[in-house]
KOLTI-334564 format. One record per residue (C-alpha): residue number from 1; residue in three letters; y, x, z negated. Coordinates in nm, 2 decimals, padded with zeros to 4 digits. Each point is the difference from the previous one (the first is absolute). Layout:
<recs>
NUM  ALA  Y  X  Z
...
</recs>
This chain:
<recs>
1  UNK  00.88  -00.96  03.17
2  UNK  -00.18  00.23  00.26
3  UNK  -00.25  00.25  -00.16
4  UNK  00.22  00.27  00.14
5  UNK  00.31  -00.10  -00.21
6  UNK  00.15  00.23  -00.25
7  UNK  -00.07  -00.08  -00.36
8  UNK  00.27  -00.17  -00.20
9  UNK  00.20  00.21  -00.23
10  UNK  00.14  -00.08  -00.35
11  UNK  -00.19  00.01  -00.33
12  UNK  -00.04  -00.39  -00.05
13  UNK  -00.14  -00.03  00.36
14  UNK  -00.28  00.25  -00.10
15  UNK  -00.06  -00.17  -00.33
16  UNK  -00.04  -00.35  00.17
17  UNK  -00.25  00.14  00.23
18  UNK  -00.21  00.11  -00.29
19  UNK  00.05  -00.33  -00.19
20  UNK  -00.27  -00.15  00.20
21  UNK  -00.28  00.24  00.00
22  UNK  -00.24  -00.24  -00.14
23  UNK  00.03  -00.23  00.32
24  UNK  00.16  -00.32  00.07
25  UNK  00.02  -00.28  -00.26
26  UNK  -00.28  -00.25  00.03
27  UNK  -00.06  -00.37  -00.11
28  UNK  -00.22  -00.04  -00.30
29  UNK  -00.32  -00.18  00.06
30  UNK  00.02  -00.38  -00.06
31  UNK  -00.37  -00.06  -00.03
32  UNK  -00.07  00.23  -00.31
33  UNK  00.18  00.14  -00.29
34  UNK  00.20  00.31  00.09
35  UNK  -00.13  00.34  -00.09
36  UNK  00.17  00.32  00.11
37  UNK  -00.18  00.13  00.31
38  UNK  -00.01  00.36  00.11
39  UNK  -00.07  00.20  00.33
40  UNK  -00.16  00.33  00.01
41  UNK  00.26  00.22  00.17
42  UNK  -00.26  00.25  00.14
43  UNK  -00.18  -00.29  00.17
44  UNK  00.32  -00.12  00.16
45  UNK  00.02  00.35  00.17
46  UNK  -00.33  -00.07  00.17
47  UNK  -00.37  00.12  -00.06
48  UNK  00.06  00.37  00.10
49  UNK  00.29  00.06  -00.23
50  UNK  -00.18  -00.19  -00.28
51  UNK  -00.31  00.23  00.06
52  UNK  00.21  00.30  00.02
53  UNK  00.17  -00.07  -00.33
54  UNK  -00.33  -00.06  -00.17
55  UNK  -00.13  00.32  00.14
56  UNK  00.27  00.21  -00.12
57  UNK  00.00  -00.15  -00.34
58  UNK  -00.39  00.06  -00.03
59  UNK  00.03  00.35  00.12
60  UNK  00.28  00.08  -00.23
61  UNK  -00.20  -00.11  -00.30
62  UNK  -00.32  00.16  00.11
63  UNK  00.15  00.33  00.06
64  UNK  00.19  -00.01  -00.32
65  UNK  -00.32  -00.07  -00.19
66  UNK  -00.18  00.29  00.19
67  UNK  00.29  00.24  -00.09
68  UNK  -00.02  -00.12  -00.37
69  UNK  -00.37  00.05  -00.03
70  UNK  00.00  00.33  00.19
71  UNK  00.29  00.16  -00.20
72  UNK  -00.18  -00.08  -00.35
73  UNK  -00.34  00.15  00.11
74  UNK  -00.15  00.21  -00.30
75  UNK  -00.01  00.32  00.20
76  UNK  00.38  -00.02  00.05
77  UNK  00.06  00.06  -00.37
78  UNK  00.13  00.35  -00.05
79  UNK  -00.09  00.26  -00.25
80  UNK  00.19  00.07  -00.31
81  UNK  00.11  00.35  -00.13
82  UNK  -00.19  00.18  -00.26
83  UNK  00.16  00.15  -00.30
84  UNK  00.17  -00.10  -00.32
85  UNK  00.16  -00.31  00.17
86  UNK  -00.30  -00.10  00.19
87  UNK  -00.04  -00.33  -00.21
88  UNK  00.35  -00.09  00.06
89  UNK  -00.02  00.09  00.38
90  UNK  -00.31  -00.22  00.03
91  UNK  00.16  -00.30  -00.17
92  UNK  00.30  00.05  00.22
93  UNK  -00.22  00.02  00.31
94  UNK  -00.16  -00.34  -00.09
95  UNK  00.34  -00.15  -00.05
96  UNK  00.12  00.11  00.33
97  UNK  -00.32  -00.15  00.17
98  UNK  00.03  -00.32  -00.19
99  UNK  00.37  -00.02  00.11
100  UNK  -00.09  00.06  00.36
101  UNK  -00.25  -00.29  -00.03
102  UNK  00.24  -00.23  -00.15
103  UNK  00.27  00.07  00.27
104  UNK  -00.24  -00.04  00.28
105  UNK  -00.13  -00.33  -00.15
106  UNK  00.35  -00.14  -00.02
107  UNK  00.06  00.11  00.35
108  UNK  -00.33  -00.19  00.11
109  UNK  00.12  -00.31  -00.17
110  UNK  00.34  00.00  00.17
111  UNK  -00.19  00.05  00.33
112  UNK  -00.23  -00.28  -00.08
113  UNK  00.30  -00.23  -00.10
114  UNK  00.20  00.06  00.32
115  UNK  -00.32  -00.02  00.22
116  UNK  -00.10  -00.34  -00.15
117  UNK  00.35  -00.12  00.03
118  UNK  00.02  00.08  00.36
119  UNK  -00.30  -00.21  00.07
120  UNK  00.08  -00.29  -00.23
121  UNK  00.37  -00.05  00.11
122  UNK  00.09  -00.36  00.06
123  UNK  00.33  -00.16  00.09
124  UNK  00.07  -00.36  -00.13
125  UNK  00.04  -00.28  00.26
126  UNK  00.35  -00.15  -00.09
127  UNK  00.06  -00.36  -00.02
128  UNK  00.31  -00.22  -00.02
129  UNK  00.13  -00.05  -00.35
130  UNK  -00.01  -00.32  -00.19
131  UNK  00.35  -00.14  -00.01
132  UNK  -00.05  -00.15  -00.34
133  UNK  -00.03  00.34  -00.17
134  UNK  00.30  00.05  -00.23
135  UNK  00.10  00.36  00.04
136  UNK  00.23  00.23  -00.19
137  UNK  00.11  00.33  00.14
138  UNK  00.04  00.26  -00.28
139  UNK  00.15  00.35  -00.01
140  UNK  00.14  00.20  -00.28
141  UNK  00.29  00.23  -00.10
142  UNK  00.08  00.25  -00.26
143  UNK  00.38  00.03  00.05
144  UNK  00.02  00.35  -00.17
145  UNK  -00.25  00.15  00.24
146  UNK  -00.01  -00.21  00.31
147  UNK  00.32  -00.05  00.23
148  UNK  00.10  -00.36  00.05
149  UNK  00.05  00.07  00.37
150  UNK  -00.37  00.08  00.04
151  UNK  -00.11  -00.33  -00.18
152  UNK  00.27  -00.20  00.19
153  UNK  -00.15  00.11  00.33
154  UNK  -00.34  -00.13  -00.11
155  UNK  00.14  -00.34  -00.12
156  UNK  00.19  -00.06  00.31
157  UNK  -00.30  00.06  00.20
158  UNK  -00.20  -00.23  -00.23
159  UNK  00.25  -00.29  00.07
160  UNK  -00.14  00.01  00.36
161  UNK  -00.36  -00.03  -00.09
162  UNK  -00.14  -00.33  00.14
163  UNK  -00.21  -00.26  -00.20
164  UNK  00.02  -00.37  00.05
165  UNK  -00.08  -00.10  -00.36
166  UNK  00.19  00.10  -00.33
167  UNK  00.11  00.37  00.03
168  UNK  00.23  00.15  -00.26
169  UNK  00.13  00.36  -00.03
170  UNK  00.02  00.16  -00.34
171  UNK  00.14  00.33  -00.11
172  UNK  -00.14  00.13  -00.33
173  UNK  00.28  00.18  -00.17
174  UNK  -00.09  00.25  -00.29
175  UNK  00.37  00.07  -00.07
176  UNK  00.16  -00.35  00.03
177  UNK  00.27  00.18  00.20
178  UNK  00.30  -00.20  00.10
179  UNK  00.02  00.17  00.35
180  UNK  -00.37  -00.09  00.05
181  UNK  00.08  -00.36  -00.09
182  UNK  00.30  00.00  00.26
183  UNK  -00.24  00.11  00.28
184  UNK  -00.25  -00.27  -00.09
185  UNK  00.28  -00.26  00.00
186  UNK  00.13  00.12  00.34
187  UNK  -00.35  -00.01  00.15
188  UNK  -00.11  -00.32  -00.16
189  UNK  -00.27  00.18  -00.19
190  UNK  -00.13  -00.10  -00.35
191  UNK  00.06  00.24  -00.27
192  UNK  -00.23  00.06  -00.30
193  UNK  00.02  00.24  -00.29
194  UNK  -00.20  00.06  -00.31
195  UNK  00.27  00.22  -00.16
196  UNK  00.08  -00.09  -00.37
197  UNK  -00.31  -00.23  -00.02
198  UNK  -00.22  00.16  -00.27
199  UNK  -00.31  -00.19  00.11
200  UNK  00.02  00.15  00.34
201  UNK  00.06  00.36  -00.12
202  UNK  -00.30  00.12  -00.20
203  UNK  -00.12  00.34  -00.06
204  UNK  -00.33  -00.04  00.15
205  UNK  -00.20  -00.29  00.18
206  UNK  00.09  -00.26  00.27
207  UNK  00.38  00.00  -00.08
208  UNK  00.02  00.39  -00.04
209  UNK  00.38  00.10  00.01
210  UNK  00.12  00.21  00.29
211  UNK  -00.30  -00.05  00.23
212  UNK  -00.06  -00.18  00.32
213  UNK  -00.28  -00.21  -00.12
214  UNK  00.19  -00.11  -00.31
215  UNK  00.29  -00.12  00.22
216  UNK  -00.22  -00.19  00.23
217  UNK  -00.21  -00.15  -00.28
218  UNK  00.33  -00.12  -00.17
219  UNK  00.09  -00.18  00.31
220  UNK  -00.34  -00.16  00.04
221  UNK  00.01  -00.13  -00.35
222  UNK  00.36  -00.14  00.05
223  UNK  -00.02  -00.14  00.36
224  UNK  -00.37  00.05  00.13
225  UNK  -00.08  -00.38  -00.04
226  UNK  00.25  -00.07  00.29
227  UNK  -00.20  00.19  00.25
228  UNK  -00.35  00.05  00.14
229  UNK  00.02  00.34  00.15
230  UNK  00.24  00.29  -00.05
231  UNK  00.10  00.24  00.28
232  UNK  00.09  00.34  -00.15
233  UNK  00.16  00.32  00.15
234  UNK  00.13  00.30  -00.16
235  UNK  00.39  00.00  00.01
236  UNK  00.02  00.26  00.28
237  UNK  -00.27  -00.18  00.21
238  UNK  00.19  -00.21  00.26
239  UNK  -00.23  -00.30  00.11
240  UNK  -00.02  -00.13  00.36
241  UNK  00.07  -00.37  00.07
242  UNK  -00.37  -00.07  00.07
243  UNK  -00.11  00.13  -00.34
244  UNK  -00.10  -00.35  -00.13
245  UNK  -00.13  -00.12  00.33
246  UNK  -00.25  00.29  00.02
247  UNK  -00.12  00.02  -00.36
248  UNK  00.00  -00.35  -00.16
249  UNK  -00.26  -00.16  00.22
250  UNK  -00.29  00.19  -00.18
251  UNK  00.08  -00.20  -00.32
252  UNK  -00.15  -00.30  00.17
253  UNK  -00.32  00.15  -00.14
254  UNK  00.02  -00.10  -00.37
255  UNK  -00.17  00.32  -00.12
256  UNK  00.26  00.24  00.15
257  UNK  00.19  00.14  -00.29
258  UNK  00.22  00.22  00.20
259  UNK  00.07  00.15  00.35
260  UNK  00.16  00.33  00.06
261  UNK  00.13  00.20  00.31
262  UNK  00.05  00.37  00.06
263  UNK  00.27  00.22  -00.14
264  UNK  00.23  00.13  00.26
265  UNK  00.31  00.22  -00.02
266  UNK  00.29  -00.06  00.21
267  UNK  00.20  00.32  -00.09
268  UNK  -00.20  00.24  00.21
269  UNK  00.25  00.27  00.05
270  UNK  -00.12  00.25  -00.28
271  UNK  -00.33  00.20  00.02
272  UNK  -00.09  -00.13  -00.36
273  UNK  00.04  -00.36  00.09
274  UNK  -00.20  00.02  00.33
275  UNK  -00.28  00.21  -00.16
276  UNK  -00.01  -00.22  -00.31
277  UNK  -00.06  -00.32  00.22
278  UNK  -00.26  00.20  00.21
279  UNK  -00.19  00.09  -00.32
280  UNK  -00.05  -00.37  -00.06
281  UNK  -00.17  -00.05  00.34
282  UNK  -00.36  -00.01  -00.12
283  UNK  00.08  -00.25  -00.26
284  UNK  00.21  -00.26  00.19
285  UNK  -00.16  00.05  00.34
286  UNK  -00.37  00.03  -00.09
287  UNK  -00.10  -00.04  -00.37
288  UNK  00.20  -00.33  -00.06
289  UNK  -00.13  -00.16  00.31
290  UNK  -00.37  00.09  -00.11
291  UNK  00.07  -00.17  -00.34
292  UNK  00.05  -00.33  00.19
293  UNK  -00.38  00.01  00.06
294  UNK  -00.04  -00.01  -00.38
295  UNK  00.30  -00.22  -00.08
296  UNK  00.16  00.28  -00.22
297  UNK  00.29  00.15  00.18
298  UNK  00.23  00.18  -00.26
299  UNK  00.32  -00.17  -00.11
300  UNK  00.30  00.21  00.13
301  UNK  00.32  -00.07  -00.18
302  UNK  00.23  00.09  00.30
303  UNK  -00.06  -00.34  00.18
304  UNK  -00.24  -00.28  -00.09
305  UNK  -00.05  -00.37  -00.03
306  UNK  -00.18  -00.12  -00.32
307  UNK  -00.12  -00.34  -00.13
308  UNK  00.19  -00.07  -00.32
309  UNK  -00.30  -00.20  -00.14
310  UNK  -00.22  00.31  00.04
311  UNK  00.25  00.22  -00.19
312  UNK  00.02  -00.25  -00.28
313  UNK  -00.37  00.00  -00.02
314  UNK  00.00  00.37  -00.09
315  UNK  00.30  00.00  -00.22
316  UNK  00.25  00.13  00.26
317  UNK  00.04  00.35  00.16
318  UNK  -00.18  00.25  -00.21
319  UNK  00.17  00.25  -00.23
320  UNK  -00.06  00.32  00.18
321  UNK  00.21  00.29  00.16
322  UNK  -00.17  -00.13  00.32
323  UNK  00.02  -00.36  -00.07
324  UNK  -00.10  -00.10  00.36
325  UNK  -00.34  00.18  -00.01
326  UNK  -00.07  -00.12  -00.36
327  UNK  00.08  -00.37  00.08
328  UNK  -00.21  00.01  00.32
329  UNK  -00.30  00.12  -00.20
330  UNK  00.06  -00.27  -00.26
331  UNK  00.01  -00.26  00.27
332  UNK  -00.32  00.13  00.18
333  UNK  -00.18  -00.02  -00.33
334  UNK  00.11  -00.34  -00.08
335  UNK  -00.09  -00.35  00.15
336  UNK  00.19  -00.29  00.13
337  UNK  -00.03  -00.26  -00.28
338  UNK  00.01  -00.28  00.27
339  UNK  -00.28  00.11  00.23
340  UNK  -00.19  00.25  -00.24
341  UNK  00.00  00.27  00.27
342  UNK  00.14  00.34  -00.03
343  UNK  00.37  00.05  00.09
344  UNK  00.02  00.18  00.33
345  UNK  00.28  00.18  00.19
346  UNK  00.09  00.05  00.35
347  UNK  00.15  00.31  00.19
348  UNK  00.20  -00.06  00.31
349  UNK  00.09  00.30  00.23
350  UNK  00.31  -00.19  00.09
351  UNK  00.31  00.21  -00.09
352  UNK  00.22  -00.26  -00.16
353  UNK  00.26  00.21  -00.17
354  UNK  00.13  00.35  00.01
355  UNK  00.14  00.20  -00.30
356  UNK  00.14  00.33  -00.09
357  UNK  -00.25  00.29  -00.06
358  UNK  00.08  00.30  -00.21
359  UNK  00.25  00.23  00.17
360  UNK  -00.02  00.30  -00.23
361  UNK  -00.30  00.19  -00.16
362  UNK  00.13  -00.11  -00.34
363  UNK  -00.05  -00.37  00.08
364  UNK  -00.32  00.06  00.18
365  UNK  -00.14  00.19  -00.29
366  UNK  00.12  -00.27  -00.25
367  UNK  -00.17  -00.26  00.21
368  UNK  -00.34  00.19  00.03
369  UNK  00.00  00.06  -00.39
370  UNK  00.05  -00.37  -00.06
371  UNK  -00.27  -00.10  00.24
372  UNK  -00.25  00.25  -00.11
373  UNK  00.06  -00.04  -00.37
374  UNK  -00.02  -00.39  00.03
375  UNK  -00.35  00.05  00.18
376  UNK  -00.12  00.24  -00.27
377  UNK  00.10  -00.23  -00.28
378  UNK  -00.18  -00.29  00.16
379  UNK  -00.30  00.21  00.06
380  UNK  -00.02  00.13  -00.36
381  UNK  00.01  -00.37  -00.14
382  UNK  00.05  -00.32  00.18
383  UNK  -00.20  00.08  00.31
384  UNK  -00.33  00.05  -00.18
385  UNK  00.05  -00.30  -00.25
386  UNK  00.04  -00.23  00.32
387  UNK  -00.26  00.19  00.21
388  UNK  -00.30  -00.23  -00.09
389  UNK  00.21  -00.31  00.12
390  UNK  00.03  00.12  00.35
391  UNK  -00.24  -00.09  00.27
392  UNK  -00.25  00.27  00.12
393  UNK  00.20  00.06  00.32
394  UNK  00.33  00.01  -00.19
395  UNK  -00.15  00.24  -00.26
396  UNK  -00.09  00.25  00.29
397  UNK  00.34  -00.05  00.18
398  UNK  00.21  00.04  -00.31
399  UNK  -00.20  00.31  -00.11
400  UNK  00.05  00.17  00.33
401  UNK  00.37  -00.07  00.04
402  UNK  00.09  00.10  -00.34
403  UNK  -00.14  00.35  00.04
404  UNK  00.29  00.13  00.21
405  UNK  00.23  00.12  -00.30
406  UNK  -00.30  00.12  -00.22
407  UNK  -00.15  00.19  00.27
408  UNK  00.32  00.18  00.10
409  UNK  00.08  00.08  -00.36
410  UNK  -00.34  00.11  -00.11
411  UNK  -00.05  00.20  00.32
412  UNK  00.33  00.18  -00.07
413  UNK  -00.06  00.08  -00.36
414  UNK  -00.36  00.11  00.07
415  UNK  00.13  00.22  00.29
416  UNK  00.24  00.17  -00.24
417  UNK  -00.27  00.05  -00.25
418  UNK  -00.22  00.16  00.25
419  UNK  00.27  00.23  00.12
420  UNK  00.06  00.11  -00.35
421  UNK  -00.37  00.06  -00.07
422  UNK  -00.03  00.19  00.35
423  UNK  00.30  00.21  -00.06
424  UNK  -00.02  00.05  -00.39
425  UNK  -00.37  00.05  -00.04
426  UNK  -00.13  00.09  00.34
427  UNK  -00.26  -00.27  00.02
428  UNK  -00.17  -00.05  00.32
429  UNK  -00.08  -00.37  00.00
430  UNK  -00.20  -00.03  00.33
431  UNK  -00.13  00.26  00.23
432  UNK  00.05  -00.14  00.35
433  UNK  00.07  00.18  00.32
434  UNK  00.38  -00.07  00.05
435  UNK  -00.05  -00.07  00.37
436  UNK  -00.27  -00.25  -00.06
437  UNK  00.20  -00.19  -00.27
438  UNK  00.32  00.01  00.21
439  UNK  -00.19  -00.14  00.29
440  UNK  -00.15  -00.28  -00.19
441  UNK  00.31  -00.08  -00.19
442  UNK  00.20  -00.01  00.32
443  UNK  -00.26  -00.25  00.16
444  UNK  00.02  -00.23  -00.30
445  UNK  00.38  00.01  00.00
446  UNK  -00.01  -00.06  00.37
447  UNK  -00.20  -00.30  -00.03
448  UNK  00.23  -00.16  -00.27
449  UNK  00.31  00.08  00.21
450  UNK  -00.18  -00.16  00.31
451  UNK  -00.05  -00.32  -00.21
452  UNK  00.36  00.02  -00.13
453  UNK  00.15  00.04  00.34
454  UNK  -00.21  -00.27  00.17
455  UNK  00.13  -00.24  -00.26
456  UNK  00.35  00.08  00.09
457  UNK  -00.01  -00.24  00.29
458  UNK  00.02  -00.27  -00.27
459  UNK  00.31  00.13  -00.17
460  UNK  00.22  -00.27  -00.12
461  UNK  00.33  00.21  -00.03
462  UNK  00.25  -00.09  00.26
463  UNK  00.19  00.32  -00.05
464  UNK  -00.27  00.28  00.04
465  UNK  -00.02  00.15  00.35
466  UNK  -00.28  -00.17  00.21
467  UNK  -00.17  00.35  00.05
468  UNK  00.02  00.10  -00.36
469  UNK  -00.32  00.13  -00.16
470  UNK  00.13  -00.07  -00.35
471  UNK  -00.04  00.35  -00.12
472  UNK  00.33  00.02  -00.18
473  UNK  -00.15  -00.28  -00.22
474  UNK  -00.30  00.19  -00.08
475  UNK  00.22  00.31  -00.08
476  UNK  00.20  -00.21  -00.26
477  UNK  -00.33  -00.10  -00.18
478  UNK  -00.08  00.37  -00.04
479  UNK  00.36  00.10  -00.12
480  UNK  -00.01  -00.30  -00.25
481  UNK  -00.34  00.12  -00.15
482  UNK  00.17  00.20  -00.27
483  UNK  00.20  -00.30  -00.10
484  UNK  -00.33  -00.21  -00.03
485  UNK  -00.16  00.28  -00.20
486  UNK  00.30  -00.01  -00.24
487  UNK  -00.02  -00.38  -00.04
488  UNK  -00.37  00.02  -00.06
489  UNK  00.05  00.24  -00.29
490  UNK  00.28  -00.22  -00.13
491  UNK  -00.23  -00.30  00.00
492  UNK  -00.28  00.19  -00.18
493  UNK  00.24  00.14  -00.26
494  UNK  00.17  -00.35  -00.02
495  UNK  00.35  00.13  00.05
496  UNK  00.23  -00.31  00.03
497  UNK  00.07  -00.13  00.35
498  UNK  00.32  -00.19  00.09
499  UNK  00.09  -00.21  00.30
500  UNK  00.26  00.16  00.22
501  UNK  00.19  -00.19  00.26
502  UNK  -00.01  00.18  00.33
503  UNK  00.37  00.06  00.09
504  UNK  00.12  -00.19  00.32
505  UNK  00.27  00.06  00.25
506  UNK  00.28  00.24  -00.11
507  UNK  -00.17  00.03  -00.34
508  UNK  -00.27  00.23  00.13
509  UNK  -00.07  00.31  -00.20
510  UNK  00.10  00.33  00.10
511  UNK  -00.26  00.29  00.03
512  UNK  00.04  00.30  -00.23
513  UNK  -00.22  00.28  -00.13
514  UNK  -00.10  -00.24  -00.28
515  UNK  -00.15  -00.23  00.26
516  UNK  -00.28  00.24  00.06
517  UNK  -00.06  00.09  -00.36
518  UNK  -00.36  -00.12  00.01
519  UNK  -00.08  00.20  00.31
520  UNK  00.17  00.31  -00.13
521  UNK  -00.20  -00.02  -00.32
522  UNK  -00.32  00.01  00.20
523  UNK  00.13  00.28  00.20
524  UNK  00.06  00.20  -00.32
525  UNK  -00.37  -00.06  -00.11
526  UNK  -00.13  00.10  00.33
527  UNK  00.22  00.32  00.01
528  UNK  -00.12  00.11  -00.34
529  UNK  -00.36  -00.03  00.10
530  UNK  00.05  00.19  00.32
531  UNK  00.18  00.29  -00.20
532  UNK  -00.29  00.00  -00.25
533  UNK  -00.26  00.02  00.29
534  UNK  00.19  00.29  00.16
535  UNK  00.02  00.18  -00.34
536  UNK  -00.38  -00.06  -00.05
537  UNK  -00.11  00.08  00.35
538  UNK  -00.13  -00.35  00.06
539  UNK  00.23  -00.08  00.29
540  UNK  -00.17  -00.05  00.33
541  UNK  00.03  -00.21  00.31
542  UNK  -00.24  -00.27  -00.11
543  UNK  00.15  -00.01  -00.35
544  UNK  00.36  -00.02  00.12
545  UNK  -00.05  -00.28  00.26
546  UNK  00.03  -00.30  -00.23
547  UNK  00.28  00.15  -00.21
548  UNK  00.20  00.09  00.29
549  UNK  -00.05  -00.34  00.16
550  UNK  00.11  -00.16  -00.33
551  UNK  00.31  00.21  -00.02
552  UNK  00.09  -00.11  00.35
553  UNK  -00.03  -00.36  -00.10
554  UNK  00.24  00.06  -00.30
555  UNK  00.25  00.18  00.21
556  UNK  -00.02  -00.23  00.30
557  UNK  00.23  -00.30  -00.13
558  UNK  00.26  00.25  -00.11
559  UNK  00.00  00.16  00.36
560  UNK  00.01  -00.35  00.15
561  UNK  00.30  -00.10  -00.22
562  UNK  00.18  00.29  00.14
563  UNK  -00.09  -00.07  00.35
564  UNK  00.10  -00.39  -00.04
565  UNK  00.30  00.01  00.23
566  UNK  -00.20  00.14  00.28
567  UNK  -00.30  -00.25  -00.06
568  UNK  00.22  -00.32  -00.02
569  UNK  -00.01  -00.26  00.28
570  UNK  00.35  -00.16  00.05
571  UNK  -00.16  -00.27  00.22
572  UNK  -00.29  -00.23  -00.07
573  UNK  -00.31  00.01  00.22
574  UNK  -00.04  -00.25  00.27
575  UNK  -00.30  -00.25  -00.02
576  UNK  -00.33  00.06  00.16
577  UNK  00.00  -00.03  00.39
578  UNK  -00.28  -00.23  -00.02
579  UNK  00.18  -00.26  -00.21
580  UNK  00.31  00.03  00.22
581  UNK  -00.17  -00.02  00.34
582  UNK  -00.23  -00.30  -00.09
583  UNK  00.24  -00.25  00.10
584  UNK  00.21  -00.05  -00.32
585  UNK  00.37  -00.12  00.07
586  UNK  00.29  00.19  -00.13
587  UNK  00.10  -00.11  -00.33
588  UNK  00.33  -00.05  -00.19
589  UNK  00.10  00.27  -00.24
590  UNK  -00.01  -00.20  -00.33
591  UNK  -00.33  -00.11  -00.15
592  UNK  00.14  -00.35  -00.07
593  UNK  00.08  -00.08  00.37
594  UNK  -00.37  00.02  00.11
595  UNK  -00.14  -00.30  00.18
596  UNK  -00.20  -00.22  -00.23
597  UNK  -00.37  00.01  00.05
598  UNK  -00.09  -00.35  -00.14
599  UNK  00.11  -00.31  00.20
600  UNK  00.13  -00.26  -00.25
601  UNK  -00.20  -00.28  00.17
602  UNK  -00.32  00.19  -00.07
603  UNK  00.09  00.03  -00.37
604  UNK  00.06  -00.37  -00.02
605  UNK  -00.33  -00.06  00.16
606  UNK  -00.18  00.19  -00.28
607  UNK  00.19  -00.17  -00.30
608  UNK  -00.31  -00.20  -00.12
609  UNK  -00.10  -00.12  -00.34
610  UNK  -00.13  00.34  -00.06
611  UNK  00.33  00.16  00.09
612  UNK  00.27  -00.20  -00.18
613  UNK  00.35  -00.02  00.15
614  UNK  00.26  00.26  -00.11
615  UNK  00.10  -00.07  -00.36
616  UNK  00.35  00.02  -00.11
617  UNK  00.16  -00.03  -00.34
618  UNK  00.18  00.22  -00.24
619  UNK  -00.14  00.32  -00.15
620  UNK  00.02  00.04  -00.38
621  UNK  00.33  00.14  -00.10
622  UNK  -00.04  00.26  -00.29
623  UNK  00.15  00.33  00.09
624  UNK  00.07  -00.07  00.35
625  UNK  00.35  00.01  00.15
626  UNK  00.09  -00.10  00.36
627  UNK  -00.22  -00.22  00.21
628  UNK  -00.09  -00.09  00.34
629  UNK  -00.17  -00.32  00.11
630  UNK  -00.34  00.03  00.16
631  UNK  00.04  00.03  00.36
632  UNK  -00.19  -00.05  00.34
633  UNK  00.09  00.22  00.28
634  UNK  00.09  -00.11  00.36
635  UNK  -00.29  00.02  00.24
636  UNK  00.02  00.18  00.33
637  UNK  -00.17  -00.12  00.30
638  UNK  -00.34  00.14  00.05
639  UNK  -00.33  -00.04  00.20
640  UNK  -00.21  -00.31  -00.02
641  UNK  -00.28  -00.09  -00.22
642  UNK  -00.34  00.18  -00.01
643  UNK  -00.23  00.18  -00.22
644  UNK  00.24  00.29  -00.04
645  UNK  00.38  -00.02  -00.06
646  UNK  00.15  00.31  00.17
647  UNK  00.34  00.09  -00.04
648  UNK  -00.02  00.23  00.31
649  UNK  -00.29  00.14  00.19
650  UNK  -00.17  00.24  -00.23
651  UNK  -00.05  00.36  00.09
652  UNK  -00.35  00.08  00.12
653  UNK  -00.03  00.28  -00.28
654  UNK  00.31  -00.02  -00.22
655  UNK  -00.16  00.20  -00.28
656  UNK  -00.07  00.31  00.22
657  UNK  00.27  00.25  -00.11
658  UNK  -00.19  00.32  00.01
</recs>
């Protein structure tokens, strides 16, 4: 295709372009044991871009450190009022100063985290999979909360996934629903249910009832012996046909416990959906890539591949409200019993499935509450018990990446506390010229934004506009801060948490005034503090700056909810021009019809004693109904042999989307 050709349209074409961001498949080395290899994505861009990225990161950290030390200079501590309440005012003043120090320290940690991740980012070099790997594709359904039509679309796409060995598709049904069984029978999908089996429905532990991890662990116990690796997606995440081809090769390395890809939302019409995906940009496009350097990318439950032997070695998926993060931590602090080395993980930027993001503020808030609460619970217990078993590099990485939710929550709570002390007691905190503070604070923020926007060129989302700066994602993090604060308080007070299935398809929640109860509660606190400050004559420009900003944050999601019809985008975004103009041919509209990447002759060439031929045979029966024989897919004609095995000519810079 000429470089001037128009980009292809249709969601699956866009997704397929982004399913090969890690580069073409390569042949594993024959002269040495295979270990996953990585390329520094900055160095691929050339020395100038690598040096520029390093310079931005260093300047960002240095200026933030300068701002932090300047702000806390002793001569900036303000005086306290004399009189009967002098001691109280002095104490309150110290609390304000300590709060400012904590907030700025957390901000510094976040700056260091993103800066280091920007420099350390690595992409794995994909290799052709071992055809002898026995694979099970799993997804789940809770019939009372998830529409069968949504799961059927995922299963139908899964039947087109290509793998030359044992490959069976399973649906893990929490309801043992007759309609679900009928869909499985129609599609040739195996059905599993733990309903009515007491052993698989316990109040706590690996087989905890009404949880995703309990459902998966029950299947592993009943049928895991028949497979080596499980591919897993959420029921709304439709996989591409090259899912197995792009992710299974990393398991040639015996110490790889799991491999994960980015989370991508295909329903991009609503503002909430687009902004929620944009919010995840730093994690999926930068931080997960940096974790490749340490072998510790976080397990993401939406789409992944996991070695069943590794799961069994830690007792299955962890019993947690965020079972994916807890399971990943358990694996990273355990060792492969066969090699004695630590289990490691791999993150690929290849977009191999696309799901449904939250379409309402209710569903988005529910998602954020669950994710933040799970992180707080892990940090309050499991994390520190396992911390000493991490490698030094993994200790640093895990500590930095787990600060996001705590920093946002603590920052919000301390900001509210400071506002109350400023407005209610008239404390001064610090005496700094407003112009000087604003100038330095703006500069520090500008450096952080510079680094953030510079990293946008590595965005892995096929749906965000190529020129997007991702500011809506940053806005969503600020809007969600009151939720994180609430979940932190619930964790500290040990209020019970429960797993909530995010509604899918037509089951999405509707927004109402109750949706924003958390934000409205903080509004009431701030309005009372402002009223008290007016009555006591403490209200002033500096004292009202933060309370008014916080009020705006609380009101903003309500305003955006009412403006939703005008913010909705009926059409999905087209892919980045760089990817479309780099020579990629027009592609079919269904993910299962994409030309195969791996020539069958090349696969047969690598069937050695170390890679046994595909194994066939029956899978243990148990609670399964409906079956499909292991299958091998027809092979399309592809280019000849070589070190790489391209499906089509790779775009020069496929990951540059903004």
